PDB file of N, CA, C, O and CB in Angstrom:
ATOM      1  N   MET A   1      88.545   7.165   1.804  1.00  0.00           N
ATOM      2  CA  MET A   1      87.656   8.440   2.610  1.00  0.00           C
ATOM      3  C   MET A   1      88.195   8.857   3.805  1.00  0.00           C
ATOM      4  O   MET A   1      87.392   8.170   4.436  1.00  0.00           O
ATOM      5  CB  MET A   1      86.169   8.066   3.037  1.00  0.00           C
ATOM      6  N   ALA A   2      88.885   9.410   4.729  1.00  0.00           N
ATOM      7  CA  ALA A   2      88.971   9.904   5.436  1.00  0.00           C
ATOM      8  C   ALA A   2      87.807   9.888   6.224  1.00  0.00           C
ATOM      9  O   ALA A   2      86.891  10.539   5.721  1.00  0.00           O
ATOM     10  CB  ALA A   2      89.416  10.712   5.078  1.00  0.00           C
ATOM     11  N   ALA A   3      87.404   9.043   7.916  1.00  0.00           N
ATOM     12  CA  ALA A   3      86.184   9.827   8.558  1.00  0.00           C
ATOM     13  C   ALA A   3      85.277  10.552   8.341  1.00  0.00           C
ATOM     14  O   ALA A   3      84.094  10.437   8.020  1.00  0.00           O
ATOM     15  CB  ALA A   3      86.352  10.374   9.142  1.00  0.00           C
ATOM     16  N   GLU A   4      86.281  11.688   8.649  1.00  0.00           N
ATOM     17  CA  GLU A   4      86.116  12.968   8.800  1.00  0.00           C
ATOM     18  C   GLU A   4      85.594  13.905   7.594  1.00  0.00           C
ATOM     19  O   GLU A   4      84.983  14.944   7.843  1.00  0.00           O
ATOM     20  CB  GLU A   4      87.287  13.350   9.238  1.00  0.00           C
ATOM     21  N   GLU A   5      85.815  13.563   6.515  1.00  0.00           N
ATOM     22  CA  GLU A   5      85.871  13.936   5.301  1.00  0.00           C
ATOM     23  C   GLU A   5      84.176  13.403   4.708  1.00  0.00           C
ATOM     24  O   GLU A   5      84.019  12.287   4.213  1.00  0.00           O
ATOM     25  CB  GLU A   5      87.325  13.218   4.581  1.00  0.00           C
ATOM     26  N   LYS A   6      83.371  14.102   4.820  1.00  0.00           N
ATOM     27  CA  LYS A   6      81.960  14.682   4.098  1.00  0.00           C
ATOM     28  C   LYS A   6      82.102  14.256   2.421  1.00  0.00           C
ATOM     29  O   LYS A   6      82.964  14.914   1.838  1.00  0.00           O
ATOM     30  CB  LYS A   6      81.827  16.681   4.292  1.00  0.00           C
ATOM     31  N   ASP A   7      81.375  13.252   1.588  1.00  0.00           N
ATOM     32  CA  ASP A   7      81.508  13.833   0.109  1.00  0.00           C
ATOM     33  C   ASP A   7      79.990  14.056   0.380  1.00  0.00           C
ATOM     34  O   ASP A   7      79.147  13.605   1.155  1.00  0.00           O
ATOM     35  CB  ASP A   7      82.121  12.756  -1.408  1.00  0.00           C
ATOM     36  N   CYS A   8      80.083  15.606  -1.339  1.00  0.00           N
ATOM     37  CA  CYS A   8      79.872  16.730  -0.669  1.00  0.00           C
ATOM     38  C   CYS A   8      79.290  15.813  -2.218  1.00  0.00           C
ATOM     39  O   CYS A   8      80.135  15.577  -3.081  1.00  0.00           O
ATOM     40  CB  CYS A   8      80.724  18.282   0.054  1.00  0.00           C
ATOM     41  N   ASP A   9      77.733  15.332  -2.444  1.00  0.00           N
ATOM     42  CA  ASP A   9      76.899  15.485  -3.626  1.00  0.00           C
ATOM     43  C   ASP A   9      75.532  15.831  -3.605  1.00  0.00           C
ATOM     44  O   ASP A   9      74.705  14.962  -3.882  1.00  0.00           O
ATOM     45  CB  ASP A   9      76.924  14.432  -4.262  1.00  0.00           C
ATOM     46  N   GLU A  10      75.150  17.054  -3.296  1.00  0.00           N
ATOM     47  CA  GLU A  10      73.764  18.480  -3.017  1.00  0.00           C
ATOM     48  C   GLU A  10      74.794  19.635  -3.248  1.00  0.00           C
ATOM     49  O   GLU A  10      75.663  19.901  -2.418  1.00  0.00           O
ATOM     50  CB  GLU A  10      72.799  18.685  -0.946  1.00  0.00           C
ATOM     51  N   LEU A  11      74.620  20.377  -4.560  1.00  0.00           N
ATOM     52  CA  LEU A  11      74.469  21.565  -4.451  1.00  0.00           C
ATOM     53  C   LEU A  11      72.872  22.529  -4.744  1.00  0.00           C
ATOM     54  O   LEU A  11      71.874  22.431  -5.458  1.00  0.00           O
ATOM     55  CB  LEU A  11      75.511  21.845  -5.249  1.00  0.00           C
ATOM     56  N   HIS A  12      73.538  23.651  -3.470  1.00  0.00           N
ATOM     57  CA  HIS A  12      71.612  24.716  -3.130  1.00  0.00           C
ATOM     58  C   HIS A  12      72.228  26.033  -3.900  1.00  0.00           C
ATOM     59  O   HIS A  12      73.279  26.661  -3.775  1.00  0.00           O
ATOM     60  CB  HIS A  12      70.923  25.351  -0.662  1.00  0.00           C
ATOM     61  N   GLY A  13      71.382  26.123  -4.529  1.00  0.00           N
ATOM     62  CA  GLY A  13      71.620  27.442  -6.073  1.00  0.00           C
ATOM     63  C   GLY A  13      71.120  28.920  -4.399  1.00  0.00           C
ATOM     64  O   GLY A  13      70.356  28.538  -3.512  1.00  0.00           O
ATOM     65  N   TRP A  14      71.608  30.117  -4.364  1.00  0.00           N
ATOM     66  CA  TRP A  14      71.180  31.639  -3.681  1.00  0.00           C
ATOM     67  C   TRP A  14      71.170  32.187  -4.133  1.00  0.00           C
ATOM     68  O   TRP A  14      71.569  31.724  -5.201  1.00  0.00           O
ATOM     69  CB  TRP A  14      71.562  32.323  -2.921  1.00  0.00           C
ATOM     70  N   TYR A  15      70.958  33.207  -4.251  1.00  0.00           N
ATOM     71  CA  TYR A  15      71.029  34.490  -5.061  1.00  0.00           C
ATOM     72  C   TYR A  15      70.768  35.871  -4.132  1.00  0.00           C
ATOM     73  O   TYR A  15      69.664  35.971  -3.596  1.00  0.00           O
ATOM     74  CB  TYR A  15      69.864  34.386  -6.276  1.00  0.00           C
ATOM     75  N   SER A  16      71.702  36.871  -3.944  1.00  0.00           N
ATOM     76  CA  SER A  16      71.206  38.200  -3.072  1.00  0.00           C
ATOM     77  C   SER A  16      71.359  39.182  -4.392  1.00  0.00           C
ATOM     78  O   SER A  16      71.748  38.628  -5.420  1.00  0.00           O
ATOM     79  CB  SER A  16      72.362  38.728  -1.460  1.00  0.00           C
ATOM     80  N   PRO A  17      71.071  40.653  -4.442  1.00  0.00           N
ATOM     81  CA  PRO A  17      71.085  41.654  -5.018  1.00  0.00           C
ATOM     82  C   PRO A  17      72.393  41.855  -4.540  1.00  0.00           C
ATOM     83  O   PRO A  17      73.391  42.084  -5.225  1.00  0.00           O
ATOM     84  CB  PRO A  17      70.040  42.556  -4.841  1.00  0.00           C
ATOM     85  N   THR A  18      72.313  41.746  -3.221  1.00  0.00           N
ATOM     86  CA  THR A  18      73.488  42.726  -1.992  1.00  0.00           C
ATOM     87  C   THR A  18      74.476  42.354  -2.468  1.00  0.00           C
ATOM     88  O   THR A  18      75.216  43.197  -2.976  1.00  0.00           O
ATOM     89  CB  THR A  18      73.627  42.450  -0.217  1.00  0.00           C
ATOM     90  N   GLN A  19      74.877  40.865  -2.481  1.00  0.00           N
ATOM     91  CA  GLN A  19      76.224  39.987  -2.557  1.00  0.00           C
ATOM     92  C   GLN A  19      76.628  40.585  -3.909  1.00  0.00           C
ATOM     93  O   GLN A  19      77.693  41.150  -4.160  1.00  0.00           O
ATOM     94  CB  GLN A  19      76.053  38.121  -2.544  1.00  0.00           C
ATOM     95  N   PHE A  20      75.328  40.307  -4.955  1.00  0.00           N
ATOM     96  CA  PHE A  20      76.328  40.975  -6.846  1.00  0.00           C
ATOM     97  C   PHE A  20      75.839  41.646  -6.319  1.00  0.00           C
ATOM     98  O   PHE A  20      74.822  41.202  -5.786  1.00  0.00           O
ATOM     99  CB  PHE A  20      76.216  40.760  -8.785  1.00  0.00           C
ATOM    100  N   ASN A  21      76.162  43.172  -6.063  1.00  0.00           N
ATOM    101  CA  ASN A  21      77.053  44.287  -5.937  1.00  0.00           C
ATOM    102  C   ASN A  21      78.008  44.198  -5.250  1.00  0.00           C
ATOM    103  O   ASN A  21      79.099  44.333  -5.805  1.00  0.00           O
ATOM    104  CB  ASN A  21      76.589  45.256  -5.569  1.00  0.00           C
ATOM    105  N   LYS A  22      77.965  43.944  -3.823  1.00  0.00           N
ATOM    106  CA  LYS A  22      78.917  43.333  -3.616  1.00  0.00           C
ATOM    107  C   LYS A  22      80.161  42.703  -4.149  1.00  0.00           C
ATOM    108  O   LYS A  22      81.209  43.343  -4.234  1.00  0.00           O
ATOM    109  CB  LYS A  22      78.520  42.880  -3.305  1.00  0.00           C
ATOM    110  N   ASN A  23      80.088  41.861  -4.391  1.00  0.00           N
ATOM    111  CA  ASN A  23      81.277  40.920  -5.900  1.00  0.00           C
ATOM    112  C   ASN A  23      81.889  41.349  -7.149  1.00  0.00           C
ATOM    113  O   ASN A  23      82.840  40.888  -7.779  1.00  0.00           O
ATOM    114  CB  ASN A  23      80.559  39.827  -6.714  1.00  0.00           C
ATOM    115  N   ASN A  24      81.124  42.334  -7.357  1.00  0.00           N
ATOM    116  CA  ASN A  24      81.223  43.255  -8.658  1.00  0.00           C
ATOM    117  C   ASN A  24      81.303  45.024  -8.615  1.00  0.00           C
ATOM    118  O   ASN A  24      81.317  45.778  -9.587  1.00  0.00           O
ATOM    119  CB  ASN A  24      79.871  42.884  -9.480  1.00  0.00           C
ATOM    120  N   VAL A  25      81.370  45.553  -6.461  1.00  0.00           N
ATOM    121  CA  VAL A  25      82.108  46.477  -6.291  1.00  0.00           C
ATOM    122  C   VAL A  25      83.230  46.565  -7.040  1.00  0.00           C
ATOM    123  O   VAL A  25      83.512  47.750  -7.220  1.00  0.00           O
ATOM    124  CB  VAL A  25      82.332  46.521  -5.224  1.00  0.00           C
ATOM    125  N   HIS A  26      83.841  45.969  -7.452  1.00  0.00           N
ATOM    126  CA  HIS A  26      85.616  46.412  -7.721  1.00  0.00           C
ATOM    127  C   HIS A  26      85.725  46.308  -9.964  1.00  0.00           C
ATOM    128  O   HIS A  26      86.806  46.412 -10.544  1.00  0.00           O
ATOM    129  CB  HIS A  26      87.160  44.417  -6.527  1.00  0.00           C
ATOM    130  N   ASN A  27      84.418  46.108 -10.692  1.00  0.00           N
ATOM    131  CA  ASN A  27      84.664  46.186 -11.473  1.00  0.00           C
ATOM    132  C   ASN A  27      83.346  45.809 -12.263  1.00  0.00           C
ATOM    133  O   ASN A  27      82.937  44.691 -12.575  1.00  0.00           O
ATOM    134  CB  ASN A  27      85.725  45.721 -11.495  1.00  0.00           C
ATOM    135  N   ILE A  28      82.762  47.135 -12.511  1.00  0.00           N
ATOM    136  CA  ILE A  28      81.230  47.416 -12.171  1.00  0.00           C
ATOM    137  C   ILE A  28      81.278  47.222 -13.349  1.00  0.00           C
ATOM    138  O   ILE A  28      80.444  46.358 -13.621  1.00  0.00           O
ATOM    139  CB  ILE A  28      80.488  48.723 -11.506  1.00  0.00           C
ATOM    140  N   GLU A  29      82.099  47.740 -14.708  1.00  0.00           N
ATOM    141  CA  GLU A  29      82.430  47.394 -15.839  1.00  0.00           C
ATOM    142  C   GLU A  29      81.642  46.468 -17.014  1.00  0.00           C
ATOM    143  O   GLU A  29      80.913  46.615 -17.996  1.00  0.00           O
ATOM    144  CB  GLU A  29      83.417  46.952 -15.508  1.00  0.00           C
ATOM    145  N   LEU A  30      82.385  45.278 -16.122  1.00  0.00           N
ATOM    146  CA  LEU A  30      82.686  44.151 -15.893  1.00  0.00           C
ATOM    147  C   LEU A  30      82.151  43.176 -15.461  1.00  0.00           C
ATOM    148  O   LEU A  30      82.787  42.143 -15.247  1.00  0.00           O
ATOM    149  CB  LEU A  30      83.299  44.184 -15.476  1.00  0.00           C
ATOM    150  N   LEU A  31      80.886  43.289 -15.242  1.00  0.00           N
ATOM    151  CA  LEU A  31      80.014  42.156 -14.387  1.00  0.00           C
ATOM    152  C   LEU A  31      79.946  41.372 -14.565  1.00  0.00           C
ATOM    153  O   LEU A  31      80.338  41.105 -15.700  1.00  0.00           O
ATOM    154  CB  LEU A  31      79.048  42.060 -14.160  1.00  0.00           C
ATOM    155  N   LYS A  32      79.228  39.754 -13.438  1.00  0.00           N
ATOM    156  CA  LYS A  32      80.308  38.276 -13.895  1.00  0.00           C
ATOM    157  C   LYS A  32      78.726  37.953 -13.294  1.00  0.00           C
ATOM    158  O   LYS A  32      77.917  38.702 -12.747  1.00  0.00           O
ATOM    159  CB  LYS A  32      82.379  37.568 -12.913  1.00  0.00           C
ATOM    160  N   TYR A  33      78.676  36.826 -13.567  1.00  0.00           N
ATOM    161  CA  TYR A  33      77.087  36.440 -13.752  1.00  0.00           C
ATOM    162  C   TYR A  33      77.545  35.144 -13.367  1.00  0.00           C
ATOM    163  O   TYR A  33      78.653  34.775 -13.756  1.00  0.00           O
ATOM    164  CB  TYR A  33      76.164  36.614 -15.369  1.00  0.00           C
ATOM    165  N   LEU A  34      76.720  34.282 -12.535  1.00  0.00           N
ATOM    166  CA  LEU A  34      77.123  32.622 -12.369  1.00  0.00           C
ATOM    167  C   LEU A  34      75.561  31.777 -12.473  1.00  0.00           C
ATOM    168  O   LEU A  34      74.560  31.735 -11.757  1.00  0.00           O
ATOM    169  CB  LEU A  34      78.015  32.263 -10.509  1.00  0.00           C
ATOM    170  N   TYR A  35      75.942  31.205 -13.665  1.00  0.00           N
ATOM    171  CA  TYR A  35      74.546  29.944 -13.932  1.00  0.00           C
ATOM    172  C   TYR A  35      75.114  28.931 -13.358  1.00  0.00           C
ATOM    173  O   TYR A  35      76.239  28.485 -13.132  1.00  0.00           O
ATOM    174  CB  TYR A  35      74.025  29.398 -15.634  1.00  0.00           C
ATOM    175  N   TYR A  36      73.424  28.564 -13.094  1.00  0.00           N
ATOM    176  CA  TYR A  36      74.131  26.777 -13.111  1.00  0.00           C
ATOM    177  C   TYR A  36      72.353  25.820 -13.194  1.00  0.00           C
ATOM    178  O   TYR A  36      71.310  26.462 -13.308  1.00  0.00           O
ATOM    179  CB  TYR A  36      75.416  26.228 -10.831  1.00  0.00           C
ATOM    180  N   VAL A  37      72.377  24.135 -13.100  1.00  0.00           N
ATOM    181  CA  VAL A  37      71.522  24.262 -14.106  1.00  0.00           C
ATOM    182  C   VAL A  37      70.320  23.330 -12.327  1.00  0.00           C
ATOM    183  O   VAL A  37      70.419  22.470 -11.452  1.00  0.00           O
ATOM    184  CB  VAL A  37      72.101  23.246 -16.193  1.00  0.00           C
ATOM    185  N   ASN A  38      69.516  24.222 -12.788  1.00  0.00           N
ATOM    186  CA  ASN A  38      69.143  23.377 -11.475  1.00  0.00           C
ATOM    187  C   ASN A  38      68.059  22.087 -11.869  1.00  0.00           C
ATOM    188  O   ASN A  38      67.857  21.933 -13.073  1.00  0.00           O
ATOM    189  CB  ASN A  38      68.336  24.509 -10.262  1.00  0.00           C
ATOM    190  N   VAL A  39      67.172  20.913 -10.664  1.00  0.00           N
ATOM    191  CA  VAL A  39      66.858  20.316 -10.434  1.00  0.00           C
ATOM    192  C   VAL A  39      66.279  19.809 -12.049  1.00  0.00           C
ATOM    193  O   VAL A  39      66.651  18.783 -12.618  1.00  0.00           O
ATOM    194  CB  VAL A  39      66.364  20.624  -9.322  1.00  0.00           C
ATOM    195  N   ASP A  40      65.423  20.673 -12.518  1.00  0.00           N
ATOM    196  CA  ASP A  40      64.329  20.298 -13.300  1.00  0.00           C
ATOM    197  C   ASP A  40      64.978  21.170 -14.913  1.00  0.00           C
ATOM    198  O   ASP A  40      64.286  21.782 -15.725  1.00  0.00           O
ATOM    199  CB  ASP A  40      62.607  20.936 -12.459  1.00  0.00           C
ATOM    200  N   ASN A  41      66.133  20.997 -14.949  1.00  0.00           N
ATOM    201  CA  ASN A  41      66.778  21.334 -16.565  1.00  0.00           C
ATOM    202  C   ASN A  41      67.347  22.686 -16.738  1.00  0.00           C
ATOM    203  O   ASN A  41      68.345  23.026 -17.373  1.00  0.00           O
ATOM    204  CB  ASN A  41      65.598  21.266 -17.785  1.00  0.00           C
ATOM    205  N   LYS A  42      66.410  23.474 -15.961  1.00  0.00           N
ATOM    206  CA  LYS A  42      66.678  24.496 -16.191  1.00  0.00           C
ATOM    207  C   LYS A  42      68.043  25.097 -15.759  1.00  0.00           C
ATOM    208  O   LYS A  42      68.777  24.472 -14.994  1.00  0.00           O
ATOM    209  CB  LYS A  42      65.755  25.002 -15.837  1.00  0.00           C
ATOM    210  N   VAL A  43      68.467  26.648 -16.393  1.00  0.00           N
ATOM    211  CA  VAL A  43      69.117  27.548 -16.009  1.00  0.00           C
ATOM    212  C   VAL A  43      68.958  28.402 -14.776  1.00  0.00           C
ATOM    213  O   VAL A  43      67.827  28.437 -14.291  1.00  0.00           O
ATOM    214  CB  VAL A  43      69.117  28.099 -16.865  1.00  0.00           C
ATOM    215  N   VAL A  44      69.819  29.028 -14.252  1.00  0.00           N
ATOM    216  CA  VAL A  44      69.551  29.456 -13.493  1.00  0.00           C
ATOM    217  C   VAL A  44      69.872  30.744 -12.751  1.00  0.00           C
ATOM    218  O   VAL A  44      69.768  31.463 -13.745  1.00  0.00           O
ATOM    219  CB  VAL A  44      69.611  28.746 -13.181  1.00  0.00           C
ATOM    220  N   GLU A  45      70.142  31.484 -11.906  1.00  0.00           N
ATOM    221  CA  GLU A  45      71.115  32.736 -11.895  1.00  0.00           C
ATOM    222  C   GLU A  45      71.698  32.554 -10.796  1.00  0.00           C
ATOM    223  O   GLU A  45      71.851  33.775 -10.839  1.00  0.00           O
ATOM    224  CB  GLU A  45      70.550  34.166 -11.954  1.00  0.00           C
ATOM    225  N   VAL A  46      72.214  32.227  -9.780  1.00  0.00           N
ATOM    226  CA  VAL A  46      73.192  32.392  -8.649  1.00  0.00           C
ATOM    227  C   VAL A  46      74.292  33.136  -7.824  1.00  0.00           C
ATOM    228  O   VAL A  46      75.146  33.313  -8.693  1.00  0.00           O
ATOM    229  CB  VAL A  46      73.563  31.830  -8.771  1.00  0.00           C
ATOM    230  N   THR A  47      74.611  33.484  -7.083  1.00  0.00           N
ATOM    231  CA  THR A  47      75.768  34.408  -6.692  1.00  0.00           C
ATOM    232  C   THR A  47      75.976  33.282  -5.611  1.00  0.00           C
ATOM    233  O   THR A  47      76.259  34.196  -4.837  1.00  0.00           O
ATOM    234  CB  THR A  47      75.473  36.222  -6.184  1.00  0.00           C
ATOM    235  N   MET A  48      76.120  31.996  -4.723  1.00  0.00           N
ATOM    236  CA  MET A  48      76.689  31.772  -4.500  1.00  0.00           C
ATOM    237  C   MET A  48      76.322  30.396  -4.444  1.00  0.00           C
ATOM    238  O   MET A  48      75.107  30.212  -4.374  1.00  0.00           O
ATOM    239  CB  MET A  48      77.039  32.455  -3.900  1.00  0.00           C
ATOM    240  N   VAL A  49      77.088  29.316  -4.456  1.00  0.00           N
ATOM    241  CA  VAL A  49      76.015  28.323  -4.328  1.00  0.00           C
ATOM    242  C   VAL A  49      76.431  27.061  -2.735  1.00  0.00           C
ATOM    243  O   VAL A  49      77.607  27.258  -2.427  1.00  0.00           O
ATOM    244  CB  VAL A  49      76.008  27.414  -6.148  1.00  0.00           C
ATOM    245  N   THR A  50      75.873  26.121  -1.937  1.00  0.00           N
ATOM    246  CA  THR A  50      76.232  25.469  -0.514  1.00  0.00           C
ATOM    247  C   THR A  50      75.542  24.304  -0.620  1.00  0.00           C
ATOM    248  O   THR A  50      74.597  23.683  -1.107  1.00  0.00           O
ATOM    249  CB  THR A  50      75.803  26.280   0.858  1.00  0.00           C
ATOM    250  N   ASN A  51      76.212  24.319  -0.125  1.00  0.00           N
ATOM    251  CA  ASN A  51      76.883  22.549   0.038  1.00  0.00           C
ATOM    252  C   ASN A  51      75.562  21.496   0.915  1.00  0.00           C
ATOM    253  O   ASN A  51      75.348  20.284   0.903  1.00  0.00           O
ATOM    254  CB  ASN A  51      78.785  22.581   1.432  1.00  0.00           C
ATOM    255  N   THR A  52      74.560  23.217   1.954  1.00  0.00           N
ATOM    256  CA  THR A  52      73.469  22.875   2.330  1.00  0.00           C
ATOM    257  C   THR A  52      72.422  23.788   2.399  1.00  0.00           C
ATOM    258  O   THR A  52      72.344  24.855   1.790  1.00  0.00           O
ATOM    259  CB  THR A  52      73.629  22.371   3.295  1.00  0.00           C
ATOM    260  N   THR A  53      71.568  23.275   3.231  1.00  0.00           N
ATOM    261  CA  THR A  53      69.832  24.235   2.527  1.00  0.00           C
ATOM    262  C   THR A  53      70.042  25.884   4.092  1.00  0.00           C
ATOM    263  O   THR A  53      69.237  26.506   4.785  1.00  0.00           O
ATOM    264  CB  THR A  53      67.180  22.391   3.068  1.00  0.00           C
ATOM    265  N   ILE A  54      71.304  25.892   3.953  1.00  0.00           N
ATOM    266  CA  ILE A  54      71.656  26.922   4.811  1.00  0.00           C
ATOM    267  C   ILE A  54      72.434  27.067   4.619  1.00  0.00           C
ATOM    268  O   ILE A  54      73.426  26.337   4.624  1.00  0.00           O
ATOM    269  CB  ILE A  54      71.623  27.001   5.840  1.00  0.00           C
ATOM    270  N   HIS A  55      72.137  29.096   4.122  1.00  0.00           N
ATOM    271  CA  HIS A  55      73.365  30.270   2.878  1.00  0.00           C
ATOM    272  C   HIS A  55      74.377  30.514   3.530  1.00  0.00           C
ATOM    273  O   HIS A  55      75.374  30.771   2.857  1.00  0.00           O
ATOM    274  CB  HIS A  55      72.892  32.006   2.338  1.00  0.00           C
ATOM    275  N   ASN A  56      74.612  30.540   5.976  1.00  0.00           N
ATOM    276  CA  ASN A  56      74.838  31.405   7.155  1.00  0.00           C
ATOM    277  C   ASN A  56      75.735  32.675   6.142  1.00  0.00           C
ATOM    278  O   ASN A  56      76.890  33.062   5.966  1.00  0.00           O
ATOM    279  CB  ASN A  56      75.865  30.459   8.658  1.00  0.00           C
ATOM    280  N   THR A  57      74.385  32.965   5.678  1.00  0.00           N
ATOM    281  CA  THR A  57      75.537  35.042   5.113  1.00  0.00           C
ATOM    282  C   THR A  57      75.004  36.038   6.319  1.00  0.00           C
ATOM    283  O   THR A  57      74.443  35.800   7.389  1.00  0.00           O
ATOM    284  CB  THR A  57      74.691  36.318   2.826  1.00  0.00           C
ATOM    285  N   TYR A  58      75.406  37.204   5.703  1.00  0.00           N
ATOM    286  CA  TYR A  58      74.706  37.968   6.548  1.00  0.00           C
ATOM    287  C   TYR A  58      74.193  39.056   5.727  1.00  0.00           C
ATOM    288  O   TYR A  58      74.628  40.204   5.812  1.00  0.00           O
ATOM    289  CB  TYR A  58      75.487  38.402   7.686  1.00  0.00           C
ATOM    290  N   PHE A  59      72.865  38.538   4.589  1.00  0.00           N
ATOM    291  CA  PHE A  59      72.810  39.477   3.292  1.00  0.00           C
ATOM    292  C   PHE A  59      71.432  39.178   3.585  1.00  0.00           C
ATOM    293  O   PHE A  59      71.046  38.016   3.458  1.00  0.00           O
ATOM    294  CB  PHE A  59      73.589  39.122   1.634  1.00  0.00           C
ATOM    295  N   LYS A  60      70.833  39.866   3.871  1.00  0.00           N
ATOM    296  CA  LYS A  60      69.451  40.259   4.050  1.00  0.00           C
ATOM    297  C   LYS A  60      67.928  39.529   3.151  1.00  0.00           C
ATOM    298  O   LYS A  60      66.857  39.095   3.576  1.00  0.00           O
ATOM    299  CB  LYS A  60      69.619  41.761   3.702  1.00  0.00           C
ATOM    300  N   ASP A  61      68.490  39.673   1.802  1.00  0.00           N
ATOM    301  CA  ASP A  61      68.026  40.072   1.190  1.00  0.00           C
ATOM    302  C   ASP A  61      68.051  38.451  -0.359  1.00  0.00           C
ATOM    303  O   ASP A  61      67.475  38.234  -1.424  1.00  0.00           O
ATOM    304  CB  ASP A  61      68.685  41.603   1.246  1.00  0.00           C
ATOM    305  N   MET A  62      69.668  37.385   0.992  1.00  0.00           N
ATOM    306  CA  MET A  62      69.490  36.425   0.142  1.00  0.00           C
ATOM    307  C   MET A  62      68.233  35.447  -0.372  1.00  0.00           C
ATOM    308  O   MET A  62      67.841  34.751   0.564  1.00  0.00           O
ATOM    309  CB  MET A  62      70.265  35.840   0.539  1.00  0.00           C
ATOM    310  N   GLN A  63      67.721  35.283  -1.240  1.00  0.00           N
ATOM    311  CA  GLN A  63      66.031  33.422  -1.429  1.00  0.00           C
ATOM    312  C   GLN A  63      66.728  32.876  -2.013  1.00  0.00           C
ATOM    313  O   GLN A  63      67.650  33.509  -2.526  1.00  0.00           O
ATOM    314  CB  GLN A  63      64.121  33.312  -2.513  1.00  0.00           C
ATOM    315  N   TYR A  64      66.640  31.585  -2.199  1.00  0.00           N
ATOM    316  CA  TYR A  64      66.500  29.786  -1.996  1.00  0.00           C
ATOM    317  C   TYR A  64      66.497  29.549  -4.082  1.00  0.00           C
ATOM    318  O   TYR A  64      65.453  29.100  -4.555  1.00  0.00           O
ATOM    319  CB  TYR A  64      64.207  29.063  -0.770  1.00  0.00           C
ATOM    320  N   VAL A  65      67.072  29.711  -4.566  1.00  0.00           N
ATOM    321  CA  VAL A  65      67.181  28.904  -6.114  1.00  0.00           C
ATOM    322  C   VAL A  65      67.196  27.272  -5.706  1.00  0.00           C
ATOM    323  O   VAL A  65      67.183  26.350  -6.521  1.00  0.00           O
ATOM    324  CB  VAL A  65      68.900  29.367  -7.116  1.00  0.00           C
ATOM    325  N   GLY A  66      67.211  27.205  -4.932  1.00  0.00           N
ATOM    326  CA  GLY A  66      66.500  25.779  -4.874  1.00  0.00           C
ATOM    327  C   GLY A  66      68.191  24.548  -5.467  1.00  0.00           C
ATOM    328  O   GLY A  66      69.364  24.611  -5.101  1.00  0.00           O
ATOM    329  N   LYS A  67      67.670  23.837  -6.207  1.00  0.00           N
ATOM    330  CA  LYS A  67      68.780  22.444  -5.433  1.00  0.00           C
ATOM    331  C   LYS A  67      69.283  22.079  -6.840  1.00  0.00           C
ATOM    332  O   LYS A  67      68.414  21.830  -7.675  1.00  0.00           O
ATOM    333  CB  LYS A  67      67.833  20.715  -4.405  1.00  0.00           C
ATOM    334  N   LEU A  68      70.622  22.011  -7.224  1.00  0.00           N
ATOM    335  CA  LEU A  68      71.591  22.285  -8.388  1.00  0.00           C
ATOM    336  C   LEU A  68      72.435  20.865  -8.612  1.00  0.00           C
ATOM    337  O   LEU A  68      73.216  20.177  -7.954  1.00  0.00           O
ATOM    338  CB  LEU A  68      72.683  23.655  -7.990  1.00  0.00           C
ATOM    339  N   LYS A  69      71.820  20.834  -9.925  1.00  0.00           N
ATOM    340  CA  LYS A  69      72.847  19.689 -10.843  1.00  0.00           C
ATOM    341  C   LYS A  69      73.317  20.104 -11.089  1.00  0.00           C
ATOM    342  O   LYS A  69      73.727  19.148 -11.748  1.00  0.00           O
ATOM    343  CB  LYS A  69      72.790  18.919 -11.793  1.00  0.00           C
ATOM    344  N   ARG A  70      74.364  21.349 -11.529  1.00  0.00           N
ATOM    345  CA  ARG A  70      75.666  21.279 -12.261  1.00  0.00           C
ATOM    346  C   ARG A  70      75.927  22.905 -12.848  1.00  0.00           C
ATOM    347  O   ARG A  70      75.334  23.867 -13.335  1.00  0.00           O
ATOM    348  CB  ARG A  70      75.548  20.027 -13.604  1.00  0.00           C
ATOM    349  N   PHE A  71      76.755  22.611 -12.578  1.00  0.00           N
ATOM    350  CA  PHE A  71      77.878  24.477 -13.481  1.00  0.00           C
ATOM    351  C   PHE A  71      77.429  24.330 -14.150  1.00  0.00           C
ATOM    352  O   PHE A  71      76.979  23.189 -14.258  1.00  0.00           O
ATOM    353  CB  PHE A  71      79.564  24.943 -14.023  1.00  0.00           C
ATOM    354  N   TYR A  72      77.093  25.439 -15.341  1.00  0.00           N
ATOM    355  CA  TYR A  72      76.293  25.609 -16.433  1.00  0.00           C
ATOM    356  C   TYR A  72      77.272  26.668 -16.850  1.00  0.00           C
ATOM    357  O   TYR A  72      77.697  26.179 -17.897  1.00  0.00           O
ATOM    358  CB  TYR A  72      74.677  25.950 -16.237  1.00  0.00           C
ATOM    359  N   LYS A  73      77.903  27.819 -16.689  1.00  0.00           N
ATOM    360  CA  LYS A  73      78.669  28.963 -16.865  1.00  0.00           C
ATOM    361  C   LYS A  73      78.908  30.289 -16.474  1.00  0.00           C
ATOM    362  O   LYS A  73      78.136  30.668 -15.593  1.00  0.00           O
ATOM    363  CB  LYS A  73      78.577  29.096 -17.609  1.00  0.00           C
ATOM    364  N   GLN A  74      79.525  30.905 -16.754  1.00  0.00           N
ATOM    365  CA  GLN A  74      80.196  32.380 -15.927  1.00  0.00           C
ATOM    366  C   GLN A  74      80.592  33.279 -17.156  1.00  0.00           C
ATOM    367  O   GLN A  74      81.495  33.012 -17.949  1.00  0.00           O
ATOM    368  CB  GLN A  74      81.851  32.059 -14.804  1.00  0.00           C
ATOM    369  N   ILE A  75      79.701  34.490 -17.193  1.00  0.00           N
ATOM    370  CA  ILE A  75      79.865  35.385 -18.255  1.00  0.00           C
ATOM    371  C   ILE A  75      79.924  35.898 -17.582  1.00  0.00           C
ATOM    372  O   ILE A  75      79.364  35.691 -16.505  1.00  0.00           O
ATOM    373  CB  ILE A  75      79.258  35.717 -19.242  1.00  0.00           C
ATOM    374  N   TYR A  76      80.961  37.281 -17.974  1.00  0.00           N
ATOM    375  CA  TYR A  76      81.550  38.281 -18.327  1.00  0.00           C
ATOM    376  C   TYR A  76      80.195  39.955 -19.260  1.00  0.00           C
ATOM    377  O   TYR A  76      79.493  39.721 -20.244  1.00  0.00           O
ATOM    378  CB  TYR A  76      82.817  37.347 -19.386  1.00  0.00           C
ATOM    379  N   LYS A  77      80.236  41.037 -18.717  1.00  0.00           N
ATOM    380  CA  LYS A  77      79.078  41.205 -19.316  1.00  0.00           C
ATOM    381  C   LYS A  77      79.759  42.851 -18.656  1.00  0.00           C
ATOM    382  O   LYS A  77      79.122  43.892 -18.819  1.00  0.00           O
ATOM    383  CB  LYS A  77      77.414  40.204 -18.836  1.00  0.00           C
TER     384      LYS A  77
END
């Protein structure tokens, strides 16, 4: 591994209703839901995952969901 490469061992989940609506604006008949398993082994819905506790977005309603362990599933409804 090169010196400037960083191993990505942390996942942090975020949820924003505004981001959810923006992500689904082009196909409102088939909404996309994204789920991860958190460190408490509970399935949580997210709209975004980062490697840090900073989301760096302009969504004012972004809420921190918590630290995540792994991807669970993606559903289209």
